PDB file of the backbone (N, CA, C, O) and the ligand in Angstrom, with CONECT records:
HET     ZN  A 101       1
ATOM      1  N   MET A   1       0.811  -1.191   0.007  1.00  0.00           N
ATOM      2  CA  MET A   1      -0.015   0.118   0.060  1.00  0.00           C
ATOM      3  C   MET A   1       0.854   1.371   0.038  1.00  0.00           C
ATOM      4  O   MET A   1       1.570   1.745   0.966  1.00  0.00           O
ATOM      5  N   THR A   2       0.706   1.940  -1.082  1.00  0.00           N
ATOM      6  CA  THR A   2       1.525   3.265  -1.204  1.00  0.00           C
ATOM      7  C   THR A   2       0.845   4.438  -0.806  1.00  0.00           C
ATOM      8  O   THR A   2       1.448   5.390  -0.311  1.00  0.00           O
ATOM      9  N   GLY A   3      -0.559   4.425  -1.021  1.00  0.00           N
ATOM     10  CA  GLY A   3      -1.305   5.737  -0.704  1.00  0.00           C
ATOM     11  C   GLY A   3      -1.262   6.405  -2.024  1.00  0.00           C
ATOM     12  O   GLY A   3      -1.791   7.514  -2.086  1.00  0.00           O
ATOM     13  N   LEU A   4      -0.729   5.919  -3.074  1.00  0.00           N
ATOM     14  CA  LEU A   4      -0.539   6.765  -4.377  1.00  0.00           C
ATOM     15  C   LEU A   4      -1.937   6.490  -5.034  1.00  0.00           C
ATOM     16  O   LEU A   4      -1.912   5.738  -6.008  1.00  0.00           O
ATOM     17  N   MET A   5      -2.978   6.918  -4.698  1.00  0.00           N
ATOM     18  CA  MET A   5      -4.325   6.720  -5.322  1.00  0.00           C
ATOM     19  C   MET A   5      -4.785   7.920  -6.042  1.00  0.00           C
ATOM     20  O   MET A   5      -4.692   9.052  -5.567  1.00  0.00           O
ATOM     21  N   ASP A   6      -5.297   7.640  -7.232  1.00  0.00           N
ATOM     22  CA  ASP A   6      -5.745   8.787  -8.159  1.00  0.00           C
ATOM     23  C   ASP A   6      -7.229   9.022  -7.655  1.00  0.00           C
ATOM     24  O   ASP A   6      -7.992   8.123  -7.302  1.00  0.00           O
ATOM     25  N   CYS A   7      -7.487  10.251  -7.677  1.00  0.00           N
ATOM     26  CA  CYS A   7      -9.073  10.506  -7.397  1.00  0.00           C
ATOM     27  C   CYS A   7      -9.863  10.158  -8.554  1.00  0.00           C
ATOM     28  O   CYS A   7      -9.563  10.537  -9.686  1.00  0.00           O
ATOM     29  N   PRO A   8     -10.881   9.434  -8.284  1.00  0.00           N
ATOM     30  CA  PRO A   8     -11.819   8.920  -9.285  1.00  0.00           C
ATOM     31  C   PRO A   8     -12.635  10.067  -9.843  1.00  0.00           C
ATOM     32  O   PRO A   8     -13.247   9.912 -10.899  1.00  0.00           O
ATOM     33  N   GLN A   9     -12.669  11.165  -9.204  1.00  0.00           N
ATOM     34  CA  GLN A   9     -13.573  12.317  -9.746  1.00  0.00           C
ATOM     35  C   GLN A   9     -12.774  13.267 -10.625  1.00  0.00           C
ATOM     36  O   GLN A   9     -13.255  13.641 -11.695  1.00  0.00           O
ATOM     37  N   CYS A  10     -11.501  13.700 -10.196  1.00  0.00           N
ATOM     38  CA  CYS A  10     -10.713  14.698 -10.899  1.00  0.00           C
ATOM     39  C   CYS A  10      -9.347  14.160 -11.421  1.00  0.00           C
ATOM     40  O   CYS A  10      -8.650  14.829 -12.184  1.00  0.00           O
ATOM     41  N   GLY A  11      -9.018  12.994 -11.002  1.00  0.00           N
ATOM     42  CA  GLY A  11      -7.901  12.239 -11.601  1.00  0.00           C
ATOM     43  C   GLY A  11      -6.567  12.711 -10.997  1.00  0.00           C
ATOM     44  O   GLY A  11      -5.547  12.248 -11.509  1.00  0.00           O
ATOM     45  N   VAL A  12      -6.452  13.530 -10.027  1.00  0.00           N
ATOM     46  CA  VAL A  12      -5.134  13.869  -9.435  1.00  0.00           C
ATOM     47  C   VAL A  12      -4.585  12.836  -8.442  1.00  0.00           C
ATOM     48  O   VAL A  12      -5.265  11.910  -7.999  1.00  0.00           O
ATOM     49  N   ASN A  13      -3.280  13.071  -8.122  1.00  0.00           N
ATOM     50  CA  ASN A  13      -2.692  12.134  -7.220  1.00  0.00           C
ATOM     51  C   ASN A  13      -2.671  12.605  -5.939  1.00  0.00           C
ATOM     52  O   ASN A  13      -2.080  11.920  -5.105  1.00  0.00           O
ATOM     53  N   ASP A  14      -3.286  13.820  -5.537  1.00  0.00           N
ATOM     54  CA  ASP A  14      -3.155  14.453  -4.396  1.00  0.00           C
ATOM     55  C   ASP A  14      -4.440  14.114  -3.349  1.00  0.00           C
ATOM     56  O   ASP A  14      -5.397  14.859  -3.141  1.00  0.00           O
ATOM     57  N   VAL A  15      -4.196  12.772  -2.743  1.00  0.00           N
ATOM     58  CA  VAL A  15      -5.255  12.306  -2.122  1.00  0.00           C
ATOM     59  C   VAL A  15      -4.732  11.865  -0.635  1.00  0.00           C
ATOM     60  O   VAL A  15      -3.687  11.238  -0.463  1.00  0.00           O
ATOM     61  N   ILE A  16      -5.613  12.285   0.421  1.00  0.00           N
ATOM     62  CA  ILE A  16      -5.207  11.811   1.768  1.00  0.00           C
ATOM     63  C   ILE A  16      -5.829  10.427   1.828  1.00  0.00           C
ATOM     64  O   ILE A  16      -6.870  10.136   1.239  1.00  0.00           O
ATOM     65  N   GLU A  17      -5.113   9.588   2.587  1.00  0.00           N
ATOM     66  CA  GLU A  17      -5.548   8.027   2.900  1.00  0.00           C
ATOM     67  C   GLU A  17      -5.432   7.970   4.371  1.00  0.00           C
ATOM     68  O   GLU A  17      -4.419   8.283   4.995  1.00  0.00           O
ATOM     69  N   ILE A  18      -6.647   7.506   4.930  1.00  0.00           N
ATOM     70  CA  ILE A  18      -6.707   7.321   6.406  1.00  0.00           C
ATOM     71  C   ILE A  18      -7.246   5.878   6.477  1.00  0.00           C
ATOM     72  O   ILE A  18      -8.207   5.489   5.814  1.00  0.00           O
ATOM     73  N   LYS A  19      -6.440   5.009   7.465  1.00  0.00           N
ATOM     74  CA  LYS A  19      -6.999   3.710   7.696  1.00  0.00           C
ATOM     75  C   LYS A  19      -7.851   3.629   9.009  1.00  0.00           C
ATOM     76  O   LYS A  19      -7.480   4.194  10.038  1.00  0.00           O
ATOM     77  N   HIS A  20      -8.946   2.941   8.934  1.00  0.00           N
ATOM     78  CA  HIS A  20      -9.776   2.839  10.123  1.00  0.00           C
ATOM     79  C   HIS A  20     -10.004   1.355  10.342  1.00  0.00           C
ATOM     80  O   HIS A  20     -10.086   0.612   9.363  1.00  0.00           O
ATOM     81  N   ARG A  21     -10.109   0.900  11.547  1.00  0.00           N
ATOM     82  CA  ARG A  21     -10.528  -0.391  11.898  1.00  0.00           C
ATOM     83  C   ARG A  21     -11.963  -0.337  12.542  1.00  0.00           C
ATOM     84  O   ARG A  21     -12.130   0.276  13.597  1.00  0.00           O
ATOM     85  N   LEU A  22     -12.953  -0.953  11.932  1.00  0.00           N
ATOM     86  CA  LEU A  22     -14.289  -0.887  12.496  1.00  0.00           C
ATOM     87  C   LEU A  22     -14.194  -1.746  13.600  1.00  0.00           C
ATOM     88  O   LEU A  22     -13.239  -2.478  13.857  1.00  0.00           O
ATOM     89  N   PRO A  23     -15.393  -1.601  14.339  1.00  0.00           N
ATOM     90  CA  PRO A  23     -15.555  -2.306  15.651  1.00  0.00           C
ATOM     91  C   PRO A  23     -15.613  -3.798  15.452  1.00  0.00           C
ATOM     92  O   PRO A  23     -15.361  -4.530  16.410  1.00  0.00           O
ATOM     93  N   ASP A  24     -15.922  -4.291  14.298  1.00  0.00           N
ATOM     94  CA  ASP A  24     -16.128  -5.686  14.072  1.00  0.00           C
ATOM     95  C   ASP A  24     -14.601  -6.347  13.517  1.00  0.00           C
ATOM     96  O   ASP A  24     -14.422  -7.512  13.163  1.00  0.00           O
ATOM     97  N   GLY A  25     -13.710  -5.387  13.552  1.00  0.00           N
ATOM     98  CA  GLY A  25     -12.276  -5.754  13.002  1.00  0.00           C
ATOM     99  C   GLY A  25     -12.002  -5.442  11.466  1.00  0.00           C
ATOM    100  O   GLY A  25     -10.854  -5.479  11.022  1.00  0.00           O
ATOM    101  N   THR A  26     -12.903  -5.190  10.815  1.00  0.00           N
ATOM    102  CA  THR A  26     -12.817  -4.906   9.426  1.00  0.00           C
ATOM    103  C   THR A  26     -11.904  -3.551   9.132  1.00  0.00           C
ATOM    104  O   THR A  26     -12.171  -2.487   9.691  1.00  0.00           O
ATOM    105  N   GLU A  27     -10.921  -3.677   8.303  1.00  0.00           N
ATOM    106  CA  GLU A  27     -10.023  -2.563   7.986  1.00  0.00           C
ATOM    107  C   GLU A  27     -10.610  -1.903   6.844  1.00  0.00           C
ATOM    108  O   GLU A  27     -10.880  -2.601   5.867  1.00  0.00           O
ATOM    109  N   VAL A  28     -10.843  -0.696   6.819  1.00  0.00           N
ATOM    110  CA  VAL A  28     -11.240   0.171   5.813  1.00  0.00           C
ATOM    111  C   VAL A  28     -10.325   1.264   5.598  1.00  0.00           C
ATOM    112  O   VAL A  28      -9.537   1.600   6.482  1.00  0.00           O
ATOM    113  N   GLN A  29     -10.383   1.868   4.422  1.00  0.00           N
ATOM    114  CA  GLN A  29      -9.718   3.176   4.118  1.00  0.00           C
ATOM    115  C   GLN A  29     -10.578   4.337   3.714  1.00  0.00           C
ATOM    116  O   GLN A  29     -11.531   4.237   2.942  1.00  0.00           O
ATOM    117  N   PHE A  30     -10.218   5.327   4.227  1.00  0.00           N
ATOM    118  CA  PHE A  30     -10.909   6.485   3.835  1.00  0.00           C
ATOM    119  C   PHE A  30     -10.033   7.434   2.848  1.00  0.00           C
ATOM    120  O   PHE A  30      -8.860   7.686   3.123  1.00  0.00           O
ATOM    121  N   PHE A  31     -10.535   7.840   1.924  1.00  0.00           N
ATOM    122  CA  PHE A  31      -9.860   8.755   0.907  1.00  0.00           C
ATOM    123  C   PHE A  31     -10.508  10.076   0.834  1.00  0.00           C
ATOM    124  O   PHE A  31     -11.729  10.224   0.874  1.00  0.00           O
ATOM    125  N   SER A  32      -9.613  11.072   0.720  1.00  0.00           N
ATOM    126  CA  SER A  32     -10.252  12.427   0.670  1.00  0.00           C
ATOM    127  C   SER A  32      -9.263  13.191  -0.573  1.00  0.00           C
ATOM    128  O   SER A  32      -8.038  13.155  -0.465  1.00  0.00           O
ATOM    129  N   CYS A  33      -9.812  13.752  -1.535  1.00  0.00           N
ATOM    130  CA  CYS A  33      -9.102  14.455  -2.533  1.00  0.00           C
ATOM    131  C   CYS A  33      -8.870  15.972  -2.079  1.00  0.00           C
ATOM    132  O   CYS A  33      -9.729  16.707  -1.594  1.00  0.00           O
ATOM    133  N   HIS A  34      -7.676  16.254  -2.310  1.00  0.00           N
ATOM    134  CA  HIS A  34      -7.344  17.777  -1.780  1.00  0.00           C
ATOM    135  C   HIS A  34      -7.860  18.867  -2.785  1.00  0.00           C
ATOM    136  O   HIS A  34      -8.155  20.022  -2.475  1.00  0.00           O
ATOM    137  N   ARG A  35      -7.924  18.288  -4.101  1.00  0.00           N
ATOM    138  CA  ARG A  35      -8.234  19.236  -5.021  1.00  0.00           C
ATOM    139  C   ARG A  35      -9.848  19.530  -5.222  1.00  0.00           C
ATOM    140  O   ARG A  35     -10.277  20.683  -5.240  1.00  0.00           O
ATOM    141  N   CYS A  36     -10.664  18.419  -5.364  1.00  0.00           N
ATOM    142  CA  CYS A  36     -12.009  18.499  -5.556  1.00  0.00           C
ATOM    143  C   CYS A  36     -12.883  18.148  -4.368  1.00  0.00           C
ATOM    144  O   CYS A  36     -14.101  18.324  -4.370  1.00  0.00           O
ATOM    145  N   GLU A  37     -12.200  17.645  -3.356  1.00  0.00           N
ATOM    146  CA  GLU A  37     -12.811  17.371  -1.951  1.00  0.00           C
ATOM    147  C   GLU A  37     -13.742  16.172  -2.208  1.00  0.00           C
ATOM    148  O   GLU A  37     -14.678  16.103  -1.412  1.00  0.00           O
ATOM    149  N   GLU A  38     -13.684  15.217  -3.146  1.00  0.00           N
ATOM    150  CA  GLU A  38     -14.280  14.011  -3.295  1.00  0.00           C
ATOM    151  C   GLU A  38     -13.884  13.145  -2.278  1.00  0.00           C
ATOM    152  O   GLU A  38     -12.674  13.012  -2.098  1.00  0.00           O
ATOM    153  N   LYS A  39     -14.725  12.487  -1.526  1.00  0.00           N
ATOM    154  CA  LYS A  39     -14.572  11.570  -0.455  1.00  0.00           C
ATOM    155  C   LYS A  39     -14.911  10.116  -0.756  1.00  0.00           C
ATOM    156  O   LYS A  39     -16.022   9.994  -1.271  1.00  0.00           O
ATOM    157  N   TRP A  40     -14.198   8.913  -0.555  1.00  0.00           N
ATOM    158  CA  TRP A  40     -14.675   7.768  -0.622  1.00  0.00           C
ATOM    159  C   TRP A  40     -13.994   6.758   0.251  1.00  0.00           C
ATOM    160  O   TRP A  40     -13.029   7.032   0.964  1.00  0.00           O
ATOM    161  N   TRP A  41     -14.597   5.467   0.148  1.00  0.00           N
ATOM    162  CA  TRP A  41     -14.042   4.477   1.028  1.00  0.00           C
ATOM    163  C   TRP A  41     -13.693   3.191   0.234  1.00  0.00           C
ATOM    164  O   TRP A  41     -14.177   2.858  -0.848  1.00  0.00           O
ATOM    165  N   ASP A  42     -12.751   2.518   0.980  1.00  0.00           N
ATOM    166  CA  ASP A  42     -12.420   1.320   0.383  1.00  0.00           C
ATOM    167  C   ASP A  42     -12.239   0.046   1.369  1.00  0.00           C
ATOM    168  O   ASP A  42     -11.703   0.160   2.471  1.00  0.00           O
ATOM    169  N   ARG A  43     -12.655  -0.973   0.945  1.00  0.00           N
ATOM    170  CA  ARG A  43     -12.333  -2.193   1.911  1.00  0.00           C
ATOM    171  C   ARG A  43     -11.758  -3.237   1.067  1.00  0.00           C
ATOM    172  O   ARG A  43     -12.364  -3.758   0.130  1.00  0.00           O
ATOM    173  N   GLY A  44     -10.469  -3.547   1.459  1.00  0.00           N
ATOM    174  CA  GLY A  44      -9.709  -4.634   0.956  1.00  0.00           C
ATOM    175  C   GLY A  44      -9.499  -4.549  -0.527  1.00  0.00           C
ATOM    176  O   GLY A  44      -9.492  -5.579  -1.201  1.00  0.00           O
ATOM    177  N   GLY A  45      -9.314  -3.277  -1.105  1.00  0.00           N
ATOM    178  CA  GLY A  45      -9.137  -2.933  -2.406  1.00  0.00           C
ATOM    179  C   GLY A  45     -10.388  -2.806  -3.275  1.00  0.00           C
ATOM    180  O   GLY A  45     -10.319  -2.543  -4.475  1.00  0.00           O
ATOM    181  N   GLN A  46     -11.605  -3.018  -2.576  1.00  0.00           N
ATOM    182  CA  GLN A  46     -12.857  -2.641  -3.330  1.00  0.00           C
ATOM    183  C   GLN A  46     -13.469  -1.522  -2.835  1.00  0.00           C
ATOM    184  O   GLN A  46     -13.436  -1.299  -1.625  1.00  0.00           O
ATOM    185  N   PRO A  47     -14.092  -0.697  -3.691  1.00  0.00           N
ATOM    186  CA  PRO A  47     -14.871   0.362  -3.253  1.00  0.00           C
ATOM    187  C   PRO A  47     -16.006   0.010  -2.301  1.00  0.00           C
ATOM    188  O   PRO A  47     -16.652  -1.030  -2.427  1.00  0.00           O
ATOM    189  N   ILE A  48     -16.241   0.953  -1.295  1.00  0.00           N
ATOM    190  CA  ILE A  48     -17.333   0.604  -0.399  1.00  0.00           C
ATOM    191  C   ILE A  48     -17.957   2.073  -0.105  1.00  0.00           C
ATOM    192  O   ILE A  48     -17.310   3.090   0.147  1.00  0.00           O
ATOM    193  N   ASP A  49     -19.298   1.953  -0.190  1.00  0.00           N
ATOM    194  CA  ASP A  49     -19.734   3.423   0.248  1.00  0.00           C
ATOM    195  C   ASP A  49     -20.059   3.568   1.647  1.00  0.00           C
ATOM    196  O   ASP A  49     -20.184   2.623   2.425  1.00  0.00           O
ATOM    197  N   LEU A  50     -20.204   4.928   1.968  1.00  0.00           N
ATOM    198  CA  LEU A  50     -20.380   5.177   3.409  1.00  0.00           C
ATOM    199  C   LEU A  50     -21.419   4.376   4.160  1.00  0.00           C
ATOM    200  O   LEU A  50     -21.290   3.884   5.281  1.00  0.00           O
ATOM    201  N   ARG A  51     -22.571   4.319   3.282  1.00  0.00           N
ATOM    202  CA  ARG A  51     -23.659   3.501   3.941  1.00  0.00           C
ATOM    203  C   ARG A  51     -23.285   2.121   4.268  1.00  0.00           C
ATOM    204  O   ARG A  51     -23.774   1.612   5.276  1.00  0.00           O
ATOM    205  N   GLN A  52     -22.415   1.409   3.476  1.00  0.00           N
ATOM    206  CA  GLN A  52     -21.976   0.103   3.925  1.00  0.00           C
ATOM    207  C   GLN A  52     -21.015   0.064   5.083  1.00  0.00           C
ATOM    208  O   GLN A  52     -20.901  -0.924   5.809  1.00  0.00           O
ATOM    209  N   VAL A  53     -20.292   1.234   5.236  1.00  0.00           N
ATOM    210  CA  VAL A  53     -19.284   1.196   6.368  1.00  0.00           C
ATOM    211  C   VAL A  53     -20.258   1.433   7.690  1.00  0.00           C
ATOM    212  O   VAL A  53     -20.045   0.812   8.731  1.00  0.00           O
ATOM    213  N   LEU A  54     -21.190   2.248   7.580  1.00  0.00           N
ATOM    214  CA  LEU A  54     -22.093   2.468   8.747  1.00  0.00           C
ATOM    215  C   LEU A  54     -22.836   1.274   9.064  1.00  0.00           C
ATOM    216  O   LEU A  54     -23.188   1.077  10.227  1.00  0.00           O
ATOM    217  N   GLU A  55     -23.134   0.386   8.065  1.00  0.00           N
ATOM    218  CA  GLU A  55     -23.908  -0.798   8.295  1.00  0.00           C
ATOM    219  C   GLU A  55     -22.951  -1.795   8.971  1.00  0.00           C
ATOM    220  O   GLU A  55     -23.407  -2.585   9.797  1.00  0.00           O
ATOM    221  N   LEU A  56     -21.669  -1.791   8.661  1.00  0.00           N
ATOM    222  CA  LEU A  56     -20.801  -2.722   9.360  1.00  0.00           C
ATOM    223  C   LEU A  56     -20.623  -2.410  10.768  1.00  0.00           C
ATOM    224  O   LEU A  56     -20.533  -3.297  11.617  1.00  0.00           O
ATOM    225  N   VAL A  57     -20.560  -0.950  11.083  1.00  0.00           N
ATOM    226  CA  VAL A  57     -20.384  -0.585  12.452  1.00  0.00           C
ATOM    227  C   VAL A  57     -21.707  -0.866  13.225  1.00  0.00           C
ATOM    228  O   VAL A  57     -21.693  -1.278  14.384  1.00  0.00           O
ATOM    229  N   ARG A  58     -22.847  -0.625  12.531  1.00  0.00           N
ATOM    230  CA  ARG A  58     -24.180  -0.952  13.289  1.00  0.00           C
ATOM    231  C   ARG A  58     -24.271  -2.508  13.600  1.00  0.00           C
ATOM    232  O   ARG A  58     -24.772  -2.904  14.652  1.00  0.00           O
ATOM    233  N   LYS A  59     -23.765  -3.370  12.637  1.00  0.00           N
ATOM    234  CA  LYS A  59     -24.017  -4.810  12.852  1.00  0.00           C
ATOM    235  C   LYS A  59     -23.167  -5.147  14.033  1.00  0.00           C
ATOM    236  O   LYS A  59     -23.631  -5.909  14.881  1.00  0.00           O
ATOM    237  N   ALA A  60     -21.922  -4.635  14.175  1.00  0.00           N
ATOM    238  CA  ALA A  60     -20.991  -4.938  15.171  1.00  0.00           C
ATOM    239  C   ALA A  60     -21.611  -4.580  16.586  1.00  0.00           C
ATOM    240  O   ALA A  60     -21.188  -5.151  17.591  1.00  0.00           O
ATOM    241  N   ARG A  61     -22.492  -3.748  16.647  1.00  0.00           N
ATOM    242  CA  ARG A  61     -23.160  -3.259  17.949  1.00  0.00           C
ATOM    243  C   ARG A  61     -24.320  -4.237  18.318  1.00  0.00           C
ATOM    244  O   ARG A  61     -24.601  -4.438  19.500  1.00  0.00           O
ATOM    245  N   ASP A  62     -24.961  -4.815  17.341  1.00  0.00           N
ATOM    246  CA  ASP A  62     -25.983  -5.649  17.574  1.00  0.00           C
ATOM    247  C   ASP A  62     -25.627  -7.001  18.522  1.00  0.00           C
ATOM    248  O   ASP A  62     -26.508  -7.819  18.785  1.00  0.00           O
TER     249      ASP A  62
HETATM  250 ZN    ZN A 101     -10.369  14.904  -6.938  1.00  0.00          ZN2+
END
């Protein structure tokens, strides 16, 4: 993992990457583009939307 991710929205390489571990142990990454402020999530190399992230958090609490 290098963090050299292109923004899917504007294509620049100026992207912040933050790793998160959800309560159930799932590791996800949060990306945010400096240029266009696009934000997105990734789980194990697969795109995941915020709703799915929140769903995992909610399931872990049940
Ligand atoms: Zn962008």
